N, C-alpha and C positions, 0 to 999 in steps of 0.2 A: 504494500500500500504506500503510495506516494504522499508526501506532505501536502502537495498541491490539492490532491483529491480530498484529503481530510479537512483542509481549510475551507473547501467549498461546501462542506456539510453544515447543517443547522445544529443547534445544541441538542435537540431531540435525537437527530440521527447519530450524533456522536455518542450519546448515552446508549443508544441501542447497539451500536457497533462495539462499544466498550464491553457491554454485557455479553455479546456474542463471543468476543475474543477471550474474555475471562472463562467462559464455559469451555471453549476450545482448549485453553491452557490447562484447565483442570483435567479434561479428557486426555490430553497429551501426557500430562504428568502421571496419570493413572496407567496409561499404556506403557510408559517408560518403566514404571515400577514393576509391572507384570511381564516385561520383556516382549511386548507386542508392538513396540513402536517401530514403524517402518522408516520414517524420514525424520531423523533426529534434528536436522537443521530447522525444521518447522517450529520447534520449541523456541529457538532463538528469534525467529521471525515474528512469532506471536508476541513474545515478550517486548520486542522493540516496537511493534505496532501499538501495543497497550501504552507504552511510554510516550509514543508520538501523539496519540489521541489525548492522553492526560495533559501533556504539555500544551497542546493547541487549545484545549478546553480552558486551561488556566490563563492563557494569553487572551482568549476572547472574554473571559470574565474580568480580567484586569482592564482591558480596553473599554469594556462596558462601564466599569466603575469609574474610570477616569474621564469618561464622557466623550 
């Protein structure tokens, strides 16, 4: 997921995407623990996407507060 795509989303869309990624992260962590994980690089991608969304959400909230 590109930062440009994330910045184009509304606050509601960001919240939904964050929830979806957190569920995926949980499932990947569970697969890793049971030895069923096929693509280990996906864990890193999801973690970075979550951080990217949280950062942009904070930026938007800050910009909204500052006017």
